[in-house]
All heavy atoms as TSV, in Angstrom:
chain	resi	resn	atom	element	x	y	z
A	1	LEU	N	N	0.840	-1.180	0.000
A	1	LEU	CA	C	0.000	0.000	0.000
A	1	LEU	C	C	0.891	1.252	0.000
A	1	LEU	O	O	1.761	1.397	0.851
A	1	LEU	CB	C	-0.888	-0.012	1.239
A	1	LEU	CG	C	-1.875	1.138	1.375
A	1	LEU	CD1	C	-2.884	1.131	0.232
A	1	LEU	CD2	C	-2.584	1.034	2.699
A	2	ASP	N	N	0.664	2.119	-0.958
A	2	ASP	CA	C	1.445	3.340	-1.085
A	2	ASP	C	C	0.487	4.528	-1.114
A	2	ASP	O	O	0.112	5.018	-2.164
A	2	ASP	CB	C	2.308	3.290	-2.344
A	2	ASP	CG	C	3.286	4.451	-2.432
A	2	ASP	OD1	O	3.456	5.165	-1.428
A	2	ASP	OD2	O	3.865	4.639	-3.502
A	3	SER	N	N	0.123	5.007	0.046
A	3	SER	CA	C	-0.841	6.086	0.164
A	3	SER	C	C	-0.195	7.432	-0.168
A	3	SER	O	O	0.787	7.834	0.469
A	3	SER	CB	C	-1.398	6.109	1.584
A	3	SER	OG	O	-2.285	7.178	1.743
A	4	ASP	N	N	-0.744	8.100	-1.166
A	4	ASP	CA	C	-0.305	9.445	-1.553
A	4	ASP	C	C	1.206	9.498	-1.807
A	4	ASP	O	O	1.885	10.427	-1.397
A	4	ASP	CB	C	-0.716	10.450	-0.475
A	4	ASP	CG	C	-0.693	11.891	-0.976
A	4	ASP	OD1	O	-0.867	12.102	-2.192
A	4	ASP	OD2	O	-0.487	12.789	-0.144
A	5	GLN	N	N	1.719	8.472	-2.477
A	5	GLN	CA	C	3.139	8.377	-2.860
A	5	GLN	C	C	4.066	8.505	-1.652
A	5	GLN	O	O	5.140	9.102	-1.724
A	5	GLN	CB	C	3.471	9.416	-3.913
A	5	GLN	CG	C	2.702	9.234	-5.198
A	5	GLN	CD	C	3.049	10.270	-6.232
A	5	GLN	OE1	O	3.482	11.366	-5.917
A	5	GLN	NE2	N	2.849	9.915	-7.491
A	6	TYR	N	N	3.677	7.904	-0.544
A	6	TYR	CA	C	4.467	7.964	0.687
A	6	TYR	C	C	5.879	7.430	0.476
A	6	TYR	O	O	6.848	8.027	0.936
A	6	TYR	CB	C	3.779	7.186	1.807
A	6	TYR	CG	C	4.635	7.051	3.040
A	6	TYR	CD1	C	4.753	8.109	3.940
A	6	TYR	CD2	C	5.364	5.893	3.293
A	6	TYR	CE1	C	5.553	8.009	5.064
A	6	TYR	CE2	C	6.180	5.784	4.414
A	6	TYR	CZ	C	6.262	6.842	5.296
A	6	TYR	OH	O	7.072	6.737	6.403
A	7	ARG	N	N	5.989	6.302	-0.219
A	7	ARG	CA	C	7.315	5.699	-0.409
A	7	ARG	C	C	8.261	6.621	-1.159
A	7	ARG	O	O	9.437	6.729	-0.814
A	7	ARG	CB	C	7.201	4.360	-1.137
A	7	ARG	CG	C	6.690	3.270	-0.245
A	7	ARG	CD	C	6.740	1.937	-0.934
A	7	ARG	NE	N	6.293	0.901	-0.019
A	7	ARG	CZ	C	6.445	-0.369	-0.231
A	7	ARG	NH1	N	7.032	-0.792	-1.331
A	7	ARG	NH2	N	6.014	-1.247	0.643
A	8	GLN	N	N	7.774	7.287	-2.195
A	8	GLN	CA	C	8.632	8.208	-2.949
A	8	GLN	C	C	9.076	9.377	-2.072
A	8	GLN	O	O	10.239	9.788	-2.110
A	8	GLN	CB	C	7.899	8.739	-4.174
A	8	GLN	CG	C	7.751	7.726	-5.280
A	8	GLN	CD	C	6.992	8.303	-6.463
A	8	GLN	OE1	O	6.162	9.191	-6.304
A	8	GLN	NE2	N	7.280	7.790	-7.648
A	9	HIS	N	N	8.147	9.909	-1.295
A	9	HIS	CA	C	8.482	11.032	-0.417
A	9	HIS	C	C	9.476	10.603	0.663
A	9	HIS	O	O	10.423	11.325	0.962
A	9	HIS	CB	C	7.231	11.616	0.237
A	9	HIS	CG	C	6.313	12.293	-0.729
A	9	HIS	ND1	N	6.635	13.471	-1.355
A	9	HIS	CD2	C	5.090	11.945	-1.183
A	9	HIS	CE1	C	5.644	13.833	-2.159
A	9	HIS	NE2	N	4.699	12.915	-2.071
A	10	ARG	N	N	9.257	9.413	1.227
A	10	ARG	CA	C	10.151	8.916	2.277
A	10	ARG	C	C	11.542	8.654	1.708
A	10	ARG	O	O	12.555	8.957	2.353
A	10	ARG	CB	C	9.572	7.651	2.916
A	10	ARG	CG	C	10.407	7.083	4.047
A	10	ARG	CD	C	10.486	8.015	5.229
A	10	ARG	NE	N	11.281	7.384	6.283
A	10	ARG	CZ	C	11.930	8.026	7.216
A	10	ARG	NH1	N	11.877	9.346	7.264
A	10	ARG	NH2	N	12.628	7.394	8.121
A	11	GLU	N	N	11.620	8.088	0.505
A	11	GLU	CA	C	12.912	7.833	-0.115
A	11	GLU	C	C	13.667	9.139	-0.348
A	11	GLU	O	O	14.864	9.243	-0.058
A	11	GLU	CB	C	12.761	7.070	-1.425
A	11	GLU	CG	C	14.080	6.704	-2.049
A	11	GLU	CD	C	13.965	5.792	-3.252
A	11	GLU	OE1	O	12.912	5.169	-3.441
A	11	GLU	OE2	O	14.955	5.701	-4.002
A	12	ALA	N	N	12.982	10.155	-0.856
A	12	ALA	CA	C	13.613	11.458	-1.079
A	12	ALA	C	C	14.088	12.058	0.244
A	12	ALA	O	O	15.179	12.651	0.318
A	12	ALA	CB	C	12.643	12.401	-1.774
A	13	GLU	N	N	13.311	11.878	1.289
A	13	GLU	CA	C	13.672	12.374	2.611
A	13	GLU	C	C	14.930	11.677	3.133
A	13	GLU	O	O	15.824	12.313	3.696
A	13	GLU	CB	C	12.492	12.114	3.553
A	13	GLU	CG	C	12.626	12.665	4.937
A	13	GLU	CD	C	11.365	12.389	5.746
A	13	GLU	OE1	O	10.393	13.141	5.586
A	13	GLU	OE2	O	11.363	11.409	6.517
A	14	LEU	N	N	15.020	10.366	2.920
A	14	LEU	CA	C	16.180	9.605	3.378
A	14	LEU	C	C	17.440	9.968	2.596
A	14	LEU	O	O	18.528	10.044	3.171
A	14	LEU	CB	C	15.905	8.110	3.280
A	14	LEU	CG	C	14.875	7.572	4.272
A	14	LEU	CD1	C	14.470	6.161	3.890
A	14	LEU	CD2	C	15.393	7.632	5.689
A	15	VAL	N	N	17.318	10.190	1.309
A	15	VAL	CA	C	18.465	10.599	0.492
A	15	VAL	C	C	18.960	11.968	0.955
A	15	VAL	O	O	20.165	12.183	1.095
A	15	VAL	CB	C	18.108	10.604	-1.009
A	15	VAL	CG1	C	19.191	11.266	-1.830
A	15	VAL	CG2	C	17.857	9.180	-1.494
A	16	LEU	N	N	18.042	12.877	1.225
A	16	LEU	CA	C	18.421	14.197	1.731
A	16	LEU	C	C	19.091	14.080	3.100
A	16	LEU	O	O	20.103	14.745	3.360
A	16	LEU	CB	C	17.197	15.108	1.813
A	16	LEU	CG	C	17.443	16.536	2.287
A	16	LEU	CD1	C	18.398	17.258	1.341
A	16	LEU	CD2	C	16.129	17.282	2.387
A	17	LEU	N	N	18.564	13.221	3.965
A	17	LEU	CA	C	19.181	12.975	5.274
A	17	LEU	C	C	20.609	12.477	5.101
A	17	LEU	O	O	21.527	12.944	5.779
A	17	LEU	CB	C	18.358	11.954	6.059
A	17	LEU	CG	C	18.982	11.433	7.354
A	17	LEU	CD1	C	19.037	12.527	8.402
A	17	LEU	CD2	C	18.224	10.231	7.865
A	18	ALA	N	N	20.811	11.542	4.194
A	18	ALA	CA	C	22.150	10.993	3.939
A	18	ALA	C	C	23.101	12.083	3.454
A	18	ALA	O	O	24.253	12.155	3.895
A	18	ALA	CB	C	22.070	9.858	2.920
A	19	GLN	N	N	22.640	12.939	2.560
A	19	GLN	CA	C	23.480	14.008	2.033
A	19	GLN	C	C	23.863	15.008	3.124
A	19	GLN	O	O	25.030	15.397	3.244
A	19	GLN	CB	C	22.767	14.728	0.893
A	19	GLN	CG	C	22.606	13.870	-0.338
A	19	GLN	CD	C	21.680	14.499	-1.372
A	19	GLN	OE1	O	20.936	15.428	-1.078
A	19	GLN	NE2	N	21.711	13.969	-2.583
A	20	MET	N	N	22.896	15.409	3.922
A	20	MET	CA	C	23.164	16.381	4.987
A	20	MET	C	C	24.076	15.789	6.057
A	20	MET	O	O	25.002	16.451	6.535
A	20	MET	CB	C	21.846	16.860	5.599
A	20	MET	CG	C	21.015	17.701	4.643
A	20	MET	SD	S	19.386	18.111	5.278
A	20	MET	CE	C	19.806	19.041	6.728
A	21	ALA	N	N	23.830	14.530	6.423
A	21	ALA	CA	C	24.658	13.878	7.434
A	21	ALA	C	C	26.088	13.698	6.935
A	21	ALA	O	O	27.043	13.882	7.692
A	21	ALA	CB	C	24.047	12.533	7.819
A	22	SER	N	N	26.243	13.359	5.662
A	22	SER	CA	C	27.593	13.176	5.117
A	22	SER	C	C	28.363	14.493	5.118
A	22	SER	O	O	29.560	14.516	5.396
A	22	SER	CB	C	27.543	12.577	3.719
A	22	SER	OG	O	26.973	13.482	2.794
A	23	GLN	N	N	27.696	15.589	4.816
A	23	GLN	CA	C	28.355	16.898	4.855
A	23	GLN	C	C	28.832	17.217	6.265
A	23	GLN	O	O	29.928	17.747	6.458
A	23	GLN	CB	C	27.409	17.989	4.368
A	23	GLN	CG	C	27.130	17.923	2.882
A	23	GLN	CD	C	26.065	18.915	2.451
A	23	GLN	OE1	O	25.475	19.629	3.263
A	23	GLN	NE2	N	25.798	18.944	1.154
A	24	LYS	N	N	28.013	16.873	7.251
A	24	LYS	CA	C	28.381	17.119	8.646
A	24	LYS	C	C	29.586	16.264	9.041
A	24	LYS	O	O	30.506	16.749	9.694
A	24	LYS	CB	C	27.194	16.817	9.554
A	24	LYS	CG	C	27.403	17.193	10.980
A	24	LYS	CD	C	26.127	17.046	11.777
A	24	LYS	CE	C	26.329	17.542	13.198
A	24	LYS	NZ	N	25.090	17.452	13.970
A	25	VAL	N	N	29.589	15.002	8.639
A	25	VAL	CA	C	30.699	14.096	8.954
A	25	VAL	C	C	31.987	14.592	8.298
A	25	VAL	O	O	33.044	14.592	8.924
A	25	VAL	CB	C	30.370	12.650	8.513
A	25	VAL	CG1	C	31.596	11.765	8.550
A	25	VAL	CG2	C	29.268	12.075	9.387
A	26	ILE	N	N	31.898	15.012	7.060
A	26	ILE	CA	C	33.079	15.504	6.348
A	26	ILE	C	C	33.621	16.768	7.009
A	26	ILE	O	O	34.833	16.908	7.195
A	26	ILE	CB	C	32.757	15.744	4.855
A	26	ILE	CG1	C	32.534	14.403	4.148
A	26	ILE	CG2	C	33.865	16.527	4.178
A	26	ILE	CD1	C	31.953	14.528	2.753
A	27	SER	N	N	32.748	17.679	7.386
A	27	SER	CA	C	33.218	18.937	7.967
A	27	SER	C	C	33.760	18.761	9.383
A	27	SER	O	O	34.746	19.388	9.749
A	27	SER	CB	C	32.111	19.995	7.945
A	27	SER	OG	O	31.071	19.628	8.820
A	28	LEU	N	N	33.129	17.896	10.200
A	28	LEU	CA	C	33.571	17.701	11.582
A	28	LEU	C	C	34.635	16.621	11.731
A	28	LEU	O	O	35.298	16.556	12.766
A	28	LEU	CB	C	32.374	17.342	12.475
A	28	LEU	CG	C	31.283	18.392	12.617
A	28	LEU	CD1	C	30.146	17.859	13.459
A	28	LEU	CD2	C	31.853	19.665	13.224
A	29	ARG	N	N	34.765	15.763	10.709
A	29	ARG	CA	C	35.698	14.628	10.742
A	29	ARG	C	C	35.431	13.708	11.941
A	29	ARG	O	O	36.345	13.172	12.552
A	29	ARG	CB	C	37.153	15.098	10.771
A	29	ARG	CG	C	37.593	15.977	9.620
A	29	ARG	CD	C	37.605	15.305	8.283
A	29	ARG	NE	N	38.529	14.170	8.265
A	29	ARG	CZ	C	38.478	13.200	7.361
A	29	ARG	NH1	N	37.571	13.236	6.425
A	29	ARG	NH2	N	39.326	12.214	7.405
A	30	LYS	N	N	34.135	13.545	12.299
A	30	LYS	CA	C	33.717	12.672	13.393
A	30	LYS	C	C	32.563	11.796	12.914
A	30	LYS	O	O	31.728	12.244	12.115
A	30	LYS	CB	C	33.253	13.484	14.602
A	30	LYS	CG	C	34.352	14.239	15.292
A	30	LYS	CD	C	33.825	14.895	16.542
A	30	LYS	CE	C	34.937	15.610	17.272
A	30	LYS	NZ	N	34.488	16.199	18.523
A	31	PRO	N	N	32.481	10.557	13.419
A	31	PRO	CA	C	31.361	9.687	13.040
A	31	PRO	C	C	30.024	10.249	13.527
A	31	PRO	O	O	29.965	11.003	14.500
A	31	PRO	CB	C	31.662	8.367	13.757
A	31	PRO	CG	C	33.089	8.434	14.131
A	31	PRO	CD	C	33.430	9.883	14.281
A	32	LEU	N	N	28.964	9.869	12.842
A	32	LEU	CA	C	27.625	10.316	13.182
A	32	LEU	C	C	26.682	9.123	13.149
A	32	LEU	O	O	26.663	8.374	12.167
A	32	LEU	CB	C	27.152	11.385	12.189
A	32	LEU	CG	C	25.736	11.910	12.362
A	32	LEU	CD1	C	25.625	12.708	13.656
A	32	LEU	CD2	C	25.340	12.771	11.178
A	33	ASN	N	N	25.912	8.924	14.223
A	33	ASN	CA	C	24.919	7.858	14.288
A	33	ASN	C	C	23.557	8.399	13.874
A	33	ASN	O	O	23.142	9.455	14.366
A	33	ASN	CB	C	24.811	7.295	15.703
A	33	ASN	CG	C	26.058	6.581	16.134
A	33	ASN	OD1	O	26.669	5.870	15.344
A	33	ASN	ND2	N	26.450	6.775	17.371
A	34	LEU	N	N	22.880	7.675	13.006
A	34	LEU	CA	C	21.521	8.031	12.619
A	34	LEU	C	C	20.527	7.253	13.469
A	34	LEU	O	O	20.897	6.282	14.132
A	34	LEU	CB	C	21.302	7.732	11.134
A	34	LEU	CG	C	22.236	8.455	10.159
A	34	LEU	CD1	C	21.910	8.040	8.729
A	34	LEU	CD2	C	22.125	9.956	10.311
A	35	GLN	N	N	19.277	7.644	13.437
A	35	GLN	CA	C	18.241	6.972	14.212
A	35	GLN	C	C	18.009	5.553	13.681
A	35	GLN	O	O	18.322	5.281	12.526
A	35	GLN	CB	C	16.935	7.780	14.172
A	35	GLN	CG	C	16.182	7.700	12.858
A	35	GLN	CD	C	16.595	8.722	11.825
A	35	GLN	OE1	O	17.586	9.416	11.977
A	35	GLN	NE2	N	15.837	8.826	10.762
A	36	PRO	N	N	17.473	4.653	14.506
A	36	PRO	CA	C	17.163	3.298	14.026
A	36	PRO	C	C	16.181	3.346	12.856
A	36	PRO	O	O	15.297	4.211	12.804
A	36	PRO	CB	C	16.523	2.626	15.241
A	36	PRO	CG	C	17.057	3.373	16.410
A	36	PRO	CD	C	17.208	4.802	15.934
A	37	MET	N	N	16.376	2.431	11.911
A	37	MET	CA	C	15.539	2.379	10.705
A	37	MET	C	C	15.225	0.940	10.361
A	37	MET	O	O	15.945	0.024	10.745
A	37	MET	CB	C	16.275	2.986	9.515
A	37	MET	CG	C	16.620	4.420	9.632
A	37	MET	SD	S	17.542	4.935	8.173
A	37	MET	CE	C	18.364	6.360	8.824
A	38	ILE	N	N	14.180	0.776	9.559
A	38	ILE	CA	C	13.854	-0.549	9.046
A	38	ILE	C	C	14.849	-0.887	7.929
A	38	ILE	O	O	15.497	0.014	7.380
A	38	ILE	CB	C	12.394	-0.613	8.543
A	38	ILE	CG1	C	12.156	0.374	7.397
A	38	ILE	CG2	C	11.417	-0.376	9.689
A	38	ILE	CD1	C	10.798	0.253	6.745
A	39	PRO	N	N	15.000	-2.169	7.596
A	39	PRO	CA	C	15.999	-2.562	6.596
A	39	PRO	C	C	15.886	-1.827	5.260
A	39	PRO	O	O	16.898	-1.422	4.681
A	39	PRO	CB	C	15.748	-4.063	6.416
A	39	PRO	CG	C	15.155	-4.496	7.707
A	39	PRO	CD	C	14.340	-3.336	8.185
A	40	ARG	N	N	14.686	-1.636	4.751
A	40	ARG	CA	C	14.495	-0.961	3.468
A	40	ARG	C	C	15.038	0.469	3.509
A	40	ARG	O	O	15.682	0.933	2.576
A	40	ARG	CB	C	13.012	-0.957	3.113
A	40	ARG	CG	C	12.695	-0.349	1.778
A	40	ARG	CD	C	11.176	-0.371	1.538
A	40	ARG	NE	N	10.828	0.615	0.569
A	40	ARG	CZ	C	10.730	1.933	0.802
A	40	ARG	NH1	N	10.944	2.405	1.993
A	40	ARG	NH2	N	10.423	2.765	-0.161
A	41	GLU	N	N	14.800	1.164	4.611
A	41	GLU	CA	C	15.280	2.539	4.746
A	41	GLU	C	C	16.799	2.584	4.893
A	41	GLU	O	O	17.451	3.461	4.326
A	41	GLU	CB	C	14.600	3.218	5.931
A	41	GLU	CG	C	13.123	3.459	5.689
A	41	GLU	CD	C	12.424	4.112	6.868
A	41	GLU	OE1	O	12.982	4.116	7.990
A	41	GLU	OE2	O	11.304	4.608	6.670
A	42	ARG	N	N	17.365	1.631	5.655
A	42	ARG	CA	C	18.827	1.587	5.783
A	42	ARG	C	C	19.480	1.355	4.432
A	42	ARG	O	O	20.510	1.963	4.118
A	42	ARG	CB	C	19.249	0.488	6.770
A	42	ARG	CG	C	19.021	0.836	8.215
A	42	ARG	CD	C	19.761	-0.081	9.167
A	42	ARG	NE	N	19.689	-1.476	8.827
A	42	ARG	CZ	C	18.717	-2.318	9.206
A	42	ARG	NH1	N	17.724	-1.867	9.959
A	42	ARG	NH2	N	18.749	-3.581	8.852
A	43	ARG	N	N	18.883	0.514	3.623
A	43	ARG	CA	C	19.432	0.238	2.294
A	43	ARG	C	C	19.453	1.502	1.444
A	43	ARG	O	O	20.443	1.793	0.762
A	43	ARG	CB	C	18.604	-0.849	1.595
A	43	ARG	CG	C	19.153	-1.214	0.230
A	43	ARG	CD	C	18.351	-2.360	-0.394
A	43	ARG	NE	N	18.954	-2.793	-1.630
A	43	ARG	CZ	C	18.751	-2.214	-2.805
A	43	ARG	NH1	N	17.954	-1.172	-2.913
A	43	ARG	NH2	N	19.350	-2.666	-3.887
A	44	ILE	N	N	18.389	2.280	1.481
A	44	ILE	CA	C	18.316	3.530	0.719
A	44	ILE	C	C	19.427	4.482	1.169
A	44	ILE	O	O	20.113	5.092	0.341
A	44	ILE	CB	C	16.923	4.188	0.878
A	44	ILE	CG1	C	15.857	3.323	0.194
A	44	ILE	CG2	C	16.914	5.608	0.334
A	44	ILE	CD1	C	14.426	3.705	0.541
A	45	VAL	N	N	19.634	4.591	2.475
A	45	VAL	CA	C	20.669	5.491	2.998
A	45	VAL	C	C	22.060	4.998	2.603
A	45	VAL	O	O	22.901	5.783	2.161
A	45	VAL	CB	C	20.539	5.651	4.530
A	45	VAL	CG1	C	21.708	6.438	5.094
A	45	VAL	CG2	C	19.224	6.333	4.875
A	46	HIS	N	N	22.313	3.680	2.749
A	46	HIS	CA	C	23.617	3.132	2.355
A	46	HIS	C	C	23.895	3.400	0.875
A	46	HIS	O	O	25.016	3.773	0.504
A	46	HIS	CB	C	23.685	1.624	2.616
A	46	HIS	CG	C	23.951	1.254	4.036
A	46	HIS	ND1	N	25.076	1.643	4.728
A	46	HIS	CD2	C	23.233	0.505	4.910
A	46	HIS	CE1	C	25.037	1.149	5.955
A	46	HIS	NE2	N	23.937	0.458	6.091
A	47	LEU	N	N	22.899	3.207	0.023
A	47	LEU	CA	C	23.086	3.449	-1.411
A	47	LEU	C	C	23.361	4.918	-1.694
A	47	LEU	O	O	24.212	5.253	-2.523
A	47	LEU	CB	C	21.872	2.971	-2.205
A	47	LEU	CG	C	21.700	1.456	-2.298
A	47	LEU	CD1	C	20.366	1.107	-2.969
A	47	LEU	CD2	C	22.847	0.828	-3.066
A	48	ALA	N	N	22.658	5.809	-1.007
A	48	ALA	CA	C	22.883	7.243	-1.197
A	48	ALA	C	C	24.293	7.624	-0.750
A	48	ALA	O	O	24.972	8.406	-1.410
A	48	ALA	CB	C	21.839	8.046	-0.429
A	49	LEU	N	N	24.745	7.046	0.360
A	49	LEU	CA	C	26.078	7.363	0.875
A	49	LEU	C	C	27.187	6.762	0.022
A	49	LEU	O	O	28.292	7.296	-0.019
A	49	LEU	CB	C	26.214	6.869	2.317
A	49	LEU	CG	C	25.385	7.631	3.347
A	49	LEU	CD1	C	25.392	6.892	4.676
A	49	LEU	CD2	C	25.894	9.053	3.510
A	50	SER	N	N	26.898	5.675	-0.670
A	50	SER	CA	C	27.937	5.041	-1.494
A	50	SER	C	C	28.379	5.945	-2.639
A	50	SER	O	O	29.488	5.805	-3.137
A	50	SER	CB	C	27.441	3.701	-2.038
A	50	SER	OG	O	26.432	3.894	-3.015
A	51	GLY	N	N	27.546	6.882	-3.034
A	51	GLY	CA	C	27.893	7.799	-4.110
A	51	GLY	C	C	28.550	9.080	-3.641
A	51	GLY	O	O	28.808	9.979	-4.437
A	52	ILE	N	N	28.828	9.184	-2.345
A	52	ILE	CA	C	29.413	10.403	-1.790
A	52	ILE	C	C	30.849	10.113	-1.363
A	52	ILE	O	O	31.095	9.247	-0.514
A	52	ILE	CB	C	28.585	10.914	-0.587
A	52	ILE	CG1	C	27.158	11.230	-1.041
A	52	ILE	CG2	C	29.254	12.133	0.040
A	52	ILE	CD1	C	26.219	11.587	0.079
A	53	ALA	N	N	31.787	10.831	-1.953
A	53	ALA	CA	C	33.199	10.644	-1.610
A	53	ALA	C	C	33.484	11.225	-0.231
A	53	ALA	O	O	32.919	12.243	0.158
A	53	ALA	CB	C	34.066	11.336	-2.652
A	54	GLY	N	N	34.363	10.554	0.502
A	54	GLY	CA	C	34.792	11.070	1.796
A	54	GLY	C	C	34.073	10.477	2.985
A	54	GLY	O	O	34.382	10.835	4.120
A	55	VAL	N	N	33.116	9.576	2.755
A	55	VAL	CA	C	32.409	8.930	3.863
A	55	VAL	C	C	32.211	7.444	3.566
A	55	VAL	O	O	32.246	7.015	2.413
A	55	VAL	CB	C	31.033	9.574	4.148
A	55	VAL	CG1	C	31.178	10.996	4.610
A	55	VAL	CG2	C	30.109	9.483	2.960
A	56	ARG	N	N	32.023	6.684	4.643
A	56	ARG	CA	C	31.630	5.279	4.533
A	56	ARG	C	C	30.574	5.028	5.598
A	56	ARG	O	O	30.485	5.782	6.580
A	56	ARG	CB	C	32.830	4.346	4.708
A	56	ARG	CG	C	33.472	4.388	6.055
A	56	ARG	CD	C	34.668	3.433	6.166
A	56	ARG	NE	N	35.294	3.528	7.467
A	56	ARG	CZ	C	34.888	2.864	8.555
A	56	ARG	NH1	N	33.864	2.045	8.483
A	56	ARG	NH2	N	35.510	3.026	9.709
A	57	SER	N	N	29.781	3.982	5.428
A	57	SER	CA	C	28.703	3.722	6.375
A	57	SER	C	C	28.678	2.262	6.789
A	57	SER	O	O	29.106	1.382	6.039
A	57	SER	CB	C	27.357	4.107	5.761
A	57	SER	OG	O	27.099	3.339	4.606
A	58	GLU	N	N	28.179	2.032	8.006
A	58	GLU	CA	C	28.017	0.691	8.556
A	58	GLU	C	C	26.709	0.633	9.324
A	58	GLU	O	O	26.326	1.613	9.964
A	58	GLU	CB	C	29.142	0.348	9.527
A	58	GLU	CG	C	30.494	0.162	8.922
A	58	GLU	CD	C	31.548	-0.191	9.966
A	58	GLU	OE1	O	31.189	-0.458	11.130
A	58	GLU	OE2	O	32.733	-0.187	9.607
A	59	SER	N	N	26.053	-0.528	9.292
A	59	SER	CA	C	24.889	-0.759	10.134
A	59	SER	C	C	25.359	-1.342	11.455
A	59	SER	O	O	26.243	-2.193	11.488
A	59	SER	CB	C	23.912	-1.724	9.464
A	59	SER	OG	O	23.284	-1.104	8.366
A	60	ASN	N	N	24.762	-0.878	12.547
A	60	ASN	CA	C	25.111	-1.336	13.886
A	60	ASN	C	C	23.847	-1.641	14.669
A	60	ASN	O	O	22.797	-1.055	14.411
A	60	ASN	CB	C	25.898	-0.256	14.647
A	60	ASN	CG	C	27.150	0.150	13.929
A	60	ASN	OD1	O	27.967	-0.679	13.595
A	60	ASN	ND2	N	27.280	1.442	13.660
A	61	GLY	N	N	23.961	-2.530	15.653
A	61	GLY	CA	C	22.839	-2.833	16.524
A	61	GLY	C	C	22.133	-4.108	16.125
A	61	GLY	O	O	22.540	-4.799	15.194
A	62	GLU	N	N	21.073	-4.391	16.846
A	62	GLU	CA	C	20.296	-5.611	16.631
A	62	GLU	C	C	18.814	-5.284	16.544
A	62	GLU	O	O	18.326	-4.370	17.197
A	62	GLU	CB	C	20.510	-6.586	17.795
A	62	GLU	CG	C	21.927	-7.102	17.930
A	62	GLU	CD	C	22.341	-7.999	16.784
A	62	GLU	OE1	O	21.483	-8.736	16.266
A	62	GLU	OE2	O	23.521	-7.934	16.381
A	63	GLY	N	N	18.101	-6.046	15.722
A	63	GLY	CA	C	16.646	-5.947	15.648
A	63	GLY	C	C	16.149	-4.556	15.306
A	63	GLY	O	O	16.625	-3.906	14.384
A	64	GLU	N	N	15.188	-4.102	16.100
A	64	GLU	CA	C	14.567	-2.794	15.854
A	64	GLU	C	C	15.497	-1.629	16.166
A	64	GLU	O	O	15.227	-0.499	15.782
A	64	GLU	CB	C	13.291	-2.664	16.677
A	64	GLU	CG	C	12.190	-3.607	16.242
A	64	GLU	CD	C	10.939	-3.450	17.083
A	64	GLU	OE1	O	10.858	-2.490	17.872
A	64	GLU	OE2	O	10.052	-4.292	16.941
A	65	ASN	N	N	16.583	-1.898	16.869
A	65	ASN	CA	C	17.536	-0.843	17.222
A	65	ASN	C	C	18.694	-0.747	16.242
A	65	ASN	O	O	19.686	-0.084	16.520
A	65	ASN	CB	C	18.070	-1.067	18.641
A	65	ASN	CG	C	17.000	-0.860	19.677
A	65	ASN	OD1	O	16.153	0.016	19.541
A	65	ASN	ND2	N	17.004	-1.684	20.700
A	66	ARG	N	N	18.595	-1.390	15.097
A	66	ARG	CA	C	19.661	-1.363	14.097
A	66	ARG	C	C	19.664	-0.010	13.401
A	66	ARG	O	O	18.646	0.465	12.922
A	66	ARG	CB	C	19.452	-2.491	13.087
A	66	ARG	CG	C	20.669	-2.797	12.271
A	66	ARG	CD	C	20.652	-4.268	11.858
A	66	ARG	NE	N	21.697	-4.562	10.910
A	66	ARG	CZ	C	22.921	-4.912	11.263
A	66	ARG	NH1	N	23.225	-5.021	12.527
A	66	ARG	NH2	N	23.830	-5.165	10.351
A	67	SER	N	N	20.833	0.626	13.380
A	67	SER	CA	C	20.945	1.966	12.800
A	67	SER	C	C	22.213	2.050	11.966
A	67	SER	O	O	22.983	1.113	11.883
A	67	SER	CB	C	20.965	3.020	13.906
A	67	SER	OG	O	22.097	2.836	14.720
A	68	ILE	N	N	22.418	3.198	11.367
A	68	ILE	CA	C	23.577	3.436	10.510
A	68	ILE	C	C	24.519	4.416	11.204
A	68	ILE	O	O	24.068	5.430	11.766
A	68	ILE	CB	C	23.154	4.009	9.151
A	68	ILE	CG1	C	22.346	2.973	8.375
A	68	ILE	CG2	C	24.370	4.458	8.342
A	68	ILE	CD1	C	21.803	3.469	7.073
A	69	THR	N	N	25.808	4.124	11.129
A	69	THR	CA	C	26.844	5.059	11.556
A	69	THR	C	C	27.631	5.470	10.323
A	69	THR	O	O	28.034	4.626	9.533
A	69	THR	CB	C	27.787	4.427	12.594
A	69	THR	OG1	O	27.011	3.977	13.705
A	69	THR	CG2	C	28.819	5.439	13.066
A	70	ILE	N	N	27.796	6.774	10.155
A	70	ILE	CA	C	28.543	7.317	9.019
A	70	ILE	C	C	29.904	7.758	9.544
A	70	ILE	O	O	29.996	8.484	10.531
A	70	ILE	CB	C	27.814	8.510	8.387
A	70	ILE	CG1	C	26.383	8.120	8.006
A	70	ILE	CG2	C	28.571	9.033	7.173
A	70	ILE	CD1	C	25.522	9.295	7.594
A	71	TYR	N	N	30.962	7.281	8.866
A	71	TYR	CA	C	32.339	7.585	9.253
A	71	TYR	C	C	33.024	8.382	8.157
A	71	TYR	O	O	32.760	8.171	6.987
A	71	TYR	CB	C	33.135	6.282	9.446
A	71	TYR	CG	C	32.627	5.400	10.543
A	71	TYR	CD1	C	31.749	4.359	10.252
A	71	TYR	CD2	C	33.040	5.576	11.850
A	71	TYR	CE1	C	31.288	3.527	11.254
A	71	TYR	CE2	C	32.590	4.746	12.858
A	71	TYR	CZ	C	31.707	3.727	12.565
A	71	TYR	OH	O	31.254	2.907	13.551
A	72	PRO	N	N	33.964	9.267	8.545
A	72	PRO	CA	C	34.785	9.921	7.520
A	72	PRO	C	C	35.707	8.875	6.894
A	72	PRO	O	O	36.204	7.990	7.572
A	72	PRO	CB	C	35.574	10.980	8.286
A	72	PRO	CG	C	35.418	10.672	9.719
A	72	PRO	CD	C	34.275	9.735	9.891
A	73	ALA	N	N	35.916	8.963	5.592
A	73	ALA	CA	C	36.759	7.975	4.904
A	73	ALA	C	C	38.211	8.374	4.952
A	73	ALA	O	O	38.581	9.475	5.192
A	73	ALA	CB	C	36.321	7.835	3.452
């Protein structure tokens, strides 16, 4: 079920989050933890970050508390 194109809006929101977080990591040269996400959302963020030079990402945690940490490369 995709009510009012929710998935497209959420994907765009996650890509923007990844871009903004990567800029912060690059400027501060410190890792940044994002909020816990479902697997589909983590995948979108990892893919968005893979196209940005200067950062790398890892998933951490277990179950519902699994989140992404962005590190300077």
